[in-house]
C-alpha positions as CSV (number, residue, x, y, z in Angstrom):
1,M,128.9,43.3,49.4
2,K,131.4,46.0,47.9
3,E,129.2,47.1,45.0
4,M,126.0,47.3,47.5
5,A,128.4,49.7,49.8
6,A,129.2,51.6,46.5
7,V,126.0,51.9,45.7
8,T,124.7,52.8,49.0
9,K,127.2,55.5,49.3
10,G,126.1,56.9,45.8
11,N,122.6,57.0,47.1
12,E,123.5,59.0,50.4
13,A,125.3,61.4,48.2
14,T,122.5,61.8,45.8
15,A,119.9,62.1,48.7
16,R,122.3,65.0,50.8
17,Q,122.3,67.0,47.5
18,R,118.8,67.1,47.0
19,I,118.4,68.0,50.8
20,R,121.0,71.1,49.7
21,N,119.2,72.2,46.4
22,A,115.6,72.1,48.2
23,V,117.0,73.9,51.1
24,K,118.7,76.5,48.7
25,E,115.4,76.8,46.5
26,A,113.3,77.6,49.8
27,V,115.8,80.4,51.3
28,A,116.0,81.6,47.9
29,S,112.1,81.8,48.1
30,I,112.1,83.0,51.5
31,Q,114.4,85.7,50.5
32,E,112.2,86.8,47.2
33,T,109.1,87.1,49.2
34,N,111.1,89.1,51.9
35,G,112.1,91.6,48.8
36,A,108.2,92.4,48.0
37,A,108.0,92.9,51.7
38,S,108.8,96.5,51.2
39,N,105.9,96.7,48.3
40,G,103.7,96.0,50.9
41,V,103.6,92.3,50.8
42,A,104.2,90.5,54.1
43,P,107.1,88.4,53.9
44,R,106.8,84.9,54.4
45,E,107.8,82.5,57.3
46,P,109.7,79.8,56.3
47,D,107.8,76.3,56.8
48,I,108.2,73.4,58.9
49,E,109.5,71.5,55.9
50,T,112.2,73.9,55.5
51,I,113.4,74.2,58.8
52,R,113.7,70.2,59.1
53,L,115.7,69.9,55.4
54,R,117.8,72.3,57.2
55,A,117.8,71.3,60.3
56,Y,119.0,68.4,58.7
57,E,121.8,69.5,56.2
58,I,123.2,70.7,59.5
59,F,123.2,67.2,61.1
60,L,125.1,66.0,58.2
61,A,128.1,68.8,58.1
62,R,128.3,67.7,61.6
63,G,129.4,64.4,60.6
64,A,125.7,62.7,61.6
65,T,126.4,62.7,65.5
66,H,123.3,61.9,67.0
67,G,122.1,63.7,70.1
68,D,121.8,67.9,68.9
69,D,118.4,67.6,66.9
70,F,117.3,70.3,69.1
71,A,119.9,72.8,68.9
72,D,120.4,71.7,65.0
73,W,116.6,72.8,64.7
74,L,117.0,75.8,66.5
75,I,120.0,76.5,64.2
76,A,118.1,76.4,61.4
77,E,115.2,78.2,62.2
78,R,117.4,81.2,63.0
79,E,119.4,80.9,59.9
80,L,116.1,81.1,57.8
81,R,114.2,83.5,59.8
82,G,117.6,86.0,59.7
83,A,117.5,85.3,55.8
84,R,113.8,86.7,56.1
85,N,114.8,89.4,57.8
86,P,118.1,90.7,56.6
């Protein structure tokens, strides 16, 4: 049983890292696109998947306590749209 718990913790840590990396890439992509806005290209709105991943990252950072999912979503949206409009 202890071995199984260690594997689960390892998988969870790996999954969290993948989520963090995906969010960072998405934010960088949005910021890069927004830099193009000054060149006449319209800025790109963050997609739902990017917001979802960021909200999940916020949930994990809060200690994975349930009950504030809507607040997490709004914070994620605000952060990503703020990254879009510096």
